[in-house]
C-alpha positions as CSV (number, residue, x, y, z in Angstrom):
1,M,-45.9,119.5,3.3
2,G,-48.2,116.7,3.0
3,L,-48.6,112.7,3.5
4,H,-48.4,110.9,0.2
5,F,-49.5,107.5,-0.1
6,S,-48.5,104.7,-2.5
7,W,-50.8,101.8,-2.9
8,T,-50.4,98.5,-4.1
9,R,-53.3,98.3,-6.9
10,S,-54.6,95.2,-7.9
11,K,-55.4,94.8,-11.7
12,E,-58.7,96.7,-12.6
13,K,-61.0,96.4,-15.4
14,D,-60.7,98.4,-18.3
15,R,-61.8,101.9,-17.4
16,E,-64.7,103.2,-19.7
17,E,-63.8,106.3,-22.0
18,R,-64.3,109.2,-19.6
19,P,-63.0,112.3,-18.0
20,W,-60.1,111.5,-15.4
21,C,-61.2,113.3,-12.2
22,S,-59.6,114.2,-8.9
23,V,-61.7,115.3,-5.7
24,V,-60.6,117.8,-3.6
25,I,-61.8,117.3,0.2
26,P,-61.6,120.5,2.6
27,A,-61.7,118.6,6.2
28,A,-60.3,121.2,8.4
29,G,-62.5,120.0,11.0
30,N,-64.3,122.5,13.7
31,A,-65.0,121.9,17.4
32,S,-66.4,125.1,18.2
33,R,-70.1,124.0,17.5
34,M,-69.6,120.6,18.3
35,E,-68.8,120.4,22.2
36,G,-65.3,120.2,21.6
37,T,-65.1,117.7,19.2
38,D,-63.6,117.9,15.6
39,K,-66.8,117.2,13.1
40,I,-65.0,115.2,10.8
41,L,-63.5,112.8,13.8
42,A,-66.8,112.6,15.3
43,D,-68.5,108.9,15.4
44,L,-71.2,108.5,13.1
45,G,-72.4,105.0,13.1
46,G,-69.6,103.6,14.5
47,M,-66.9,105.2,12.1
48,P,-65.5,108.7,11.8
49,V,-67.6,111.4,9.6
50,I,-64.6,111.6,7.2
51,A,-64.4,107.8,6.8
52,H,-68.1,107.6,5.4
53,T,-66.8,110.5,3.2
54,L,-63.7,109.0,1.9
55,L,-65.6,105.6,1.5
56,A,-68.5,107.4,-0.5
57,L,-66.0,108.7,-3.2
58,Q,-64.0,105.4,-2.8
59,R,-67.0,103.4,-4.1
60,C,-67.7,105.9,-7.1
61,P,-66.6,104.7,-10.4
62,Y,-66.2,108.4,-11.8
63,V,-63.6,109.2,-8.8
64,D,-60.1,108.5,-9.7
65,E,-58.2,110.4,-7.0
66,V,-59.0,112.2,-3.4
67,V,-56.8,114.7,-2.0
68,V,-57.7,115.8,1.5
69,V,-56.5,119.4,2.7
70,T,-56.7,119.5,6.7
71,R,-55.2,121.1,9.4
72,E,-51.6,120.0,10.6
73,D,-52.6,118.7,13.6
74,L,-55.3,116.4,11.7
75,M,-52.9,115.0,8.9
76,A,-51.9,111.8,10.5
77,P,-55.5,111.0,12.2
78,I,-56.8,111.6,8.7
79,G,-54.0,109.5,7.1
80,Q,-54.6,106.5,9.3
81,I,-58.2,106.5,8.8
82,A,-57.8,106.3,5.2
83,R,-55.6,103.4,5.5
84,Q,-57.6,101.8,8.4
85,Y,-60.9,101.6,5.6
86,D,-58.6,100.9,2.6
87,C,-59.4,104.2,0.8
88,R,-56.9,103.7,-2.0
89,K,-58.1,106.6,-3.9
90,V,-56.7,109.0,-1.3
91,S,-53.3,109.9,-2.7
92,R,-52.2,112.6,-0.3
93,V,-53.4,114.4,3.0
94,V,-51.9,117.9,2.5
95,R,-51.9,121.0,4.8
96,G,-54.4,123.9,4.1
97,G,-54.2,127.6,4.0
98,S,-55.7,129.7,6.6
99,T,-59.3,129.9,4.9
100,R,-61.4,127.6,3.0
101,A,-60.7,129.3,-0.4
102,A,-57.0,129.0,0.6
103,S,-57.2,125.3,1.3
104,V,-59.1,124.3,-1.6
105,S,-56.5,126.1,-3.8
106,I,-53.8,124.1,-2.1
107,G,-55.5,120.7,-2.8
108,V,-56.6,121.7,-6.5
109,G,-52.7,122.7,-7.1
110,R,-51.9,119.1,-5.6
111,T,-54.3,117.0,-8.1
112,D,-52.7,114.7,-10.6
113,P,-51.7,116.5,-13.6
114,R,-54.2,113.9,-15.4
115,A,-57.1,115.4,-14.3
116,Q,-59.7,116.9,-16.4
117,L,-62.5,117.3,-13.8
118,I,-61.7,118.4,-10.3
119,G,-64.6,117.9,-7.7
120,I,-64.8,119.6,-4.3
121,H,-66.5,118.0,-1.6
122,D,-67.0,118.9,2.0
123,G,-65.3,116.3,4.4
124,A,-68.4,117.0,6.9
125,R,-70.6,115.7,3.8
126,P,-70.5,111.7,4.7
127,L,-73.8,110.6,3.5
128,V,-73.5,111.6,-0.4
129,S,-75.4,109.0,-2.5
130,Q,-73.9,107.3,-5.4
131,S,-76.8,108.3,-7.3
132,V,-76.0,112.1,-6.6
133,L,-72.4,111.5,-7.4
134,E,-73.1,110.0,-10.7
135,E,-75.4,112.4,-11.9
136,V,-73.1,115.7,-10.9
137,F,-70.0,114.0,-12.4
138,T,-71.8,113.4,-15.9
139,K,-73.0,116.5,-16.1
140,A,-69.9,118.7,-15.2
141,A,-68.2,116.3,-17.9
142,A,-70.9,117.4,-20.3
143,T,-71.1,121.3,-19.3
144,G,-67.8,122.0,-17.6
145,A,-69.5,122.9,-14.0
146,A,-72.0,121.2,-11.9
147,A,-73.3,121.0,-8.5
148,P,-76.2,119.3,-6.6
149,A,-79.1,121.0,-5.0
150,V,-82.3,120.6,-3.4
151,P,-85.5,123.2,-3.5
152,V,-85.5,125.3,-0.4
153,K,-88.2,124.3,1.9
154,D,-88.4,127.2,4.2
155,T,-89.9,130.6,3.4
156,I,-86.9,133.0,3.5
157,K,-87.2,136.7,4.7
158,R,-85.0,139.5,3.5
159,V,-84.5,141.9,6.9
160,R,-82.8,145.1,7.8
161,T,-81.1,146.2,10.9
162,G,-83.2,145.2,13.9
163,E,-84.6,142.2,12.3
164,V,-87.5,143.9,10.5
165,V,-88.4,141.7,7.4
166,T,-88.1,143.9,4.2
167,E,-88.9,141.3,1.6
168,T,-90.2,137.7,1.3
169,V,-88.2,135.9,-1.4
170,P,-89.8,134.0,-3.9
171,R,-89.1,130.3,-2.7
172,E,-89.8,128.8,-6.0
173,D,-86.5,130.5,-7.5
174,L,-84.2,129.6,-4.6
175,R,-82.1,126.3,-4.4
176,A,-79.9,125.2,-1.6
177,V,-76.4,123.9,-3.3
178,Q,-74.6,121.2,-2.0
179,T,-71.2,119.2,-2.8
180,P,-69.6,117.9,-4.7
181,Q,-69.0,120.8,-7.0
182,V,-67.8,119.6,-10.1
183,F,-65.6,121.6,-12.5
184,D,-63.2,121.6,-15.7
185,A,-60.0,121.3,-14.1
186,D,-58.5,124.4,-16.1
187,L,-61.8,126.4,-15.1
188,I,-61.5,125.8,-11.5
189,K,-57.8,126.4,-11.5
190,A,-58.4,129.7,-13.1
191,A,-61.5,130.9,-11.2
192,L,-59.8,129.9,-7.7
193,H,-56.6,132.1,-8.9
194,R,-58.5,135.0,-9.7
195,A,-60.7,135.0,-6.5
196,M,-57.4,134.6,-4.3
197,E,-55.9,137.2,-6.2
198,Q,-58.8,139.7,-6.1
199,E,-59.7,138.3,-2.6
200,L,-63.3,137.7,-3.9
201,P,-65.9,137.2,-1.2
202,I,-66.7,133.6,-2.2
203,T,-69.1,131.4,-0.2
204,D,-68.6,128.5,-2.2
205,D,-66.6,127.0,-5.2
206,C,-69.2,127.6,-7.7
207,S,-69.2,131.2,-6.3
208,A,-65.5,131.4,-8.1
209,V,-66.7,130.1,-11.3
210,E,-69.8,132.7,-11.5
211,A,-67.2,135.4,-10.7
212,I,-65.6,135.0,-14.1
213,G,-68.9,134.7,-15.9
214,M,-69.3,131.0,-16.5
215,G,-72.5,129.2,-15.7
216,V,-73.0,126.5,-13.4
217,T,-75.6,123.6,-13.7
218,L,-77.4,122.6,-11.1
219,T,-78.1,118.5,-10.7
220,K,-80.7,116.8,-8.5
221,G,-79.4,116.7,-4.9
222,S,-80.6,114.9,-1.9
223,Y,-81.9,116.0,1.5
224,E,-79.7,113.3,3.0
225,N,-76.7,114.8,1.9
226,I,-76.6,116.8,5.1
227,K,-73.6,118.5,6.3
228,I,-72.4,117.7,10.0
229,T,-72.1,121.0,11.5
230,T,-73.8,120.7,15.1
231,P,-74.4,117.6,17.4
232,I,-78.0,117.6,16.4
233,D,-76.7,117.0,12.9
234,L,-75.1,113.6,14.1
235,I,-78.5,112.4,15.1
236,L,-79.9,113.2,12.0
237,G,-77.4,111.3,10.0
238,E,-77.7,108.3,12.5
239,A,-81.3,108.2,11.3
240,I,-80.5,108.6,7.9
241,L,-78.1,105.6,8.2
242,Q,-80.6,103.7,10.1
243,C,-83.2,104.0,7.5
244,R,-80.8,103.1,4.7
245,Q,-80.3,99.7,6.5
246,D,-83.9,99.0,7.1
C-alpha cells in the first residue's frame, strides 16, 4: 500500500555520468518526546520538518528519486507536503514496518530498479547541507559504502550497573555517525536481508553492512546536521536557520 506520484517533468539538462541514486527516508514520526507533536510535522522556520528534509534532497543533483516510508496515518499528510513544496523527486510514500529496520527494508524494496546507489536519510534530519550530501554520495560511488560523521566532543565513559565508571573511552577514536548513509544498491539489499533474516541488533544502516564484513568510509559531516528528537532540537534548528540567513 502506498501513494505513488506521477509528476509532469520539464526537460532537464543532460545528466552527467554518475550512478542513478534513490534515497529512502524513514519518517515514522514520534510524539513521545515532542510534547504530543509528530517531530516530522513540527514547525521549523515556518515549514514542517519533513519539508526541509525533502527540499534538501530535491535540490541535490546527486539524487534521482526519494521514497518516504512512514506510518499509515502520516502517508497522506506527507504526500500533501511533497506536492505543496514541489518535491518532484518523491516518487512514492509507503507504509513502513514495525521497526526502523523493517521500514528501511520496505523502502529499499520500493526504489526504482535503475538505482545503483541507495541512500538512507532520517526524515528528522532537516538541515543536511549540500556539501555534506555531495561528499557522501561521491565517496559512496567510489567505495560502495559511505556515511557522514563528526568527531565526538564530549568525554565518553563506559559504566556498569549502578552507573559506576569502568573506563574512559579515548575520544580521538570516536565519531558520531549521521545520515544520509549511502551504499551500493546490491550491497544494502543483501545486508538488510541478512539483518532481517537473522534478527541482528543493528543500530543504523551502516551496522547492517558492517555485519556482513564490509567497511564503511566516513566522510565529513556537520554539527548542523542535527536530528530533531526533542523540543530543544527545534530551538537549535531555528538558530541554525537564522545563522544561514544572516
